[in-house]
N, C-alpha and C positions, 0 to 999 in steps of 0.2 A: 541483851544487848541495850546500855541506858539509854533510854530517849530523853527528849530535849520537846516542850513544848512551844510550839510555833504558832501563830494563827488557828487556836482551837485544833491544831495539828500534830500527832504524834512525830519527831526524827529523830533516827536515830544515830548517835553515834559514837566512833573506835575509842578508847583511851585506854594506852599506849603506854607507858612509865619506864623512860629507862635512865641510864645511869649518865649518859650525853646530856641529858635537857640539862637545861639550868635553871628557866625557867614555868611553869605552864601556858601552855600556847594552843593556841586552837585556830584552826586553817579548812577550808571549804576546798573543796574540789573533786575530780570526779570519784570518790567512793562515797563523799558525803562528810559527814561530818568531823571531825578528828581531832581528839586531845590528848598534844600532846605531855608529859608532865614528870617532876625527878621522882625515882621512886622510893625517897624520901618519906613526902609527902601524903596531905593525912587526906583522907576519902571522904571527907566533910568537907575540905576544905576545895580540891578542887571542884566539887558541887558552889559551893560557897561563888567560886570564882566565875563557873558556867554562869549563876543565875545571874551576878552582877554585870556579862555581857550579852544577857539575850538580845537586845534585843541589835548590840553590834551582827551578833552572828543573825538572828533576822532579816539586814540589809544586805549580811554577805551572801544570802542563800540564792534572796533576791537578786543581786545583780548574778550570781553566777549563774543561775536558770535560767536571765535575760541573752547570755553569754552566750553560754550552750547553746539557745534555740536559734543563734546566729546563725551556727555551721551549722555550711550544710555537709553532707557527708561526700564525697568526691565516686562519681561516678565511674570512675578508671574508665573512661572511653578514649577512643583514639581520638587526637585535637588538643584533649584535655592538662592542663598546665599545672608543674606540680612543683612541691617548695621542695629546694635544695641548695642547701650549703646560704641561704638566701636572695639567694636567685628564682626564674622560675625556668623549667623546662620543658617540651612540652611530648607528651607519653605522641608513642606511632605503637602502634601495635599494630601488629601482619600477621596472617593466617598462615603456616610452615603445616607440613606433614609430622614433622617431627614434634615441632612446638619445644624448641631450643634454642637457647638464646635472650641475651639481657645484655643491651652496648649502649654506651654513653658518647653519642657523638655529635661534637657542635652542642647546639643549645636543646638537642630529640633525643628522647630517650628510647633505642626500638628492642620493642620487646616481642617475641615469639609468641602465639597459640595456637595450635594443637587445630585444623580445620575440625569444623562438624561438632565444637560442641553446644551445650544447650546457653540461654544466656547466662541462666542460675552458675554452670561449670566456668563457664569462659570467666565472668568474676572474677568467683575463687582465686581461680586458675592465672589469673592476672595481679593481683593483689599480694597472692602469696610471690611473687615470684619479685614482686616490689617488696615488699618487706624482707629478702633476703637480698636484696642488691641495696635496700637501703642498710640494711646491718651490716653488710661485710665496705659498705664504704664507712660508715660510724668509725665500725671498727679501724678503718687504717691513717683516716684522719685524723681518730680521738690517738692510739699509737702516736704519731711521725706529734702533736702536742703536750704529750706525753710526754715526750721526751725531751723535748724544745722548755717544758717549765719547769720539769725537776730540778733540771741544771740550774736556775738558775734563783729557785730555791731553796736549792741543795737538799734535797727529798729523795729519800728512794721509796718506790713504793712492791707489794710483792707480785702483785699480779692483778691482772680487769677484767673482765666482761661487760660483755651488752645482753642486756635484760629488756625486758618491757616492764615496767615499773608505772602505774595510776596515777601516785600523789607524787615521784623523783623523781628530777630530774640525775639524782645522785647520790655513790654513797662512800662510805669509807667501814671497813672494819678494824677493828683495835689488830689485829692479826698485819693491816695490812693492803690488806684485797677490798680492789675499786672497782665499783659498777655506776656503768652508765645506759641511761634509756637512749633505745638506736633512734628516737626518735628526736635528739639536739642535732642530728648529721642535717635535719629541716631549715634549723636556724641561723642565721649570718654568724661568720666565722669567730668575730668576740664576743657573741653571747655563749656559743661552743667555748670559750678560752672561759669566762666566767666561768663555765660550772668549772670546769675545768679544774685551775687556778681556785679556790674554793672547797676542791676535795683532795685537790694535793697540803692545801692549809692544814685537811685537820688529820694530817701529818708527822700533824709541830702542839698540834694541838689538837684536842676532840671536841672539845667544848663551840658552842658559838658564845662568845667570852668577849669582851675589849678586848682579850691578846689576841682570840680570831679574827677580827676586823680590821686590825691594823696588819696585820700582818696581813689580808688579803688586799688592803688597800694601798699597802706597801710594793703590791707589785701591782698593785692596776688600779690607779688616783679614781677612779672613773666608776667604779665598780655597782654604786647607789644606780648609776639609769643603767646598767647592764641590769642588773638584775630586772627592777622596775619595768622592761621592756617581757620578761622572760614572763613576770608577774601576768602584766595586762596581756602579751600572743601567745603563751604558751601551746593553751588547747586548741590553738589556733595551727599546730605542729603534728597534723595528724594526717592517716588517706582516707 
């Protein structure tokens, strides 16, 4: 893996060449530093670009690490507040003989676990059930919003899947298959809508070019505000 030299430290970065990429782009996220580039760009030009952006990358890595340090993993215990479509819901954990069941009633998510589990087993079971529940809610909500916006945009998609993607909130393939990160169900509905509109617009224009952003803006004039919210708060959308 290629390396960057930042503050006398070697930082690995991932280089991805894609026919969809319009220009060289650098992002910093959970997977570290990622460089995306059009397929026809010479490697020397990419390295020169990275070298010119060295200070910018250093600052982004610093800010990302500060933000990451502020994020505390949830304890997943009775009484904890969890994010769901932009609001907080109360986790209520109950011990039962079978440990079956999870249900949202009002502002409380009531989750059953088996009696007699060790703390480690209990946490694993709670997290597993929560993720399955979030995935199912994401599937339902995303389907409803896809059906609504595809009619407004006059497009058709082939299929959609709910996945866990470390650096992507959504993606669109040349075969019109859409993927969405299940964690977006924790964001406000206006942010979920932005991600959905973004991917549906890729059915018309695959590249992030002027035409693409005009399509997004025509449907969602305040998309830049929503995009900034996601960039700022995206790391918080986690269990």
